[in-house]
C-alpha positions in Angstrom: 79.3 86.5 107.9 78.1 87.0 104.3 77.6 83.8 102.4 76.5 83.1 98.8 75.7 79.6 97.5 75.8 79.5 93.7 72.9 77.8 92.0 73.1 74.7 89.7 73.3 76.6 86.4 74.6 79.9 87.8 77.9 81.1 86.5 80.8 82.2 88.8 80.5 85.8 87.6 76.9 86.2 88.7 77.6 84.5 92.0 80.5 86.9 92.6 78.3 89.8 91.7 75.7 88.7 94.2 78.4 88.2 96.8 79.7 91.8 96.3 76.2 93.1 96.6 75.7 91.3 99.9 79.0 92.5 101.2 78.2 96.1 100.3 74.7 95.9 102.0 76.3 94.5 105.1 78.8 97.4 105.3 81.8 95.2 105.6 84.2 97.2 103.4 84.3 100.4 105.5 84.7 98.3 108.7 87.5 96.3 107.0 89.3 99.5 105.9 89.0 101.0 109.4 90.5 97.9 111.1 93.2 97.2 108.5 96.0 98.8 110.6 96.3 99.4 114.3 95.5 103.0 115.2 97.1 104.6 118.2 94.8 106.7 120.5 96.6 109.8 119.2 95.9 108.9 115.6 92.3 108.2 116.5 91.9 111.7 118.1 93.5 113.3 115.1 91.2 111.5 112.7 88.1 112.4 114.7 89.1 116.1 114.9 89.7 116.2 111.2 86.3 114.7 110.6 84.7 117.2 112.9 86.3 120.1 111.0 85.1 118.7 107.7 81.6 118.3 109.0 81.6 121.9 110.3 82.7 123.2 107.0 79.9 121.4 105.2 77.3 123.0 107.5 78.5 126.5 107.0 
């Protein structure tokens, strides 16, 4: 769990900026997007197959 405690004279904007930086370092956003909706096994296979095809295209 990412946590940021603002300092005495620190503004809310800078604390929010630090929080966003910590969240991006921890890799929470991609994980959150992945778990936003339930994915059936069929959808998961399709997503992985598409990713494989894209990866093969980049190599060629």
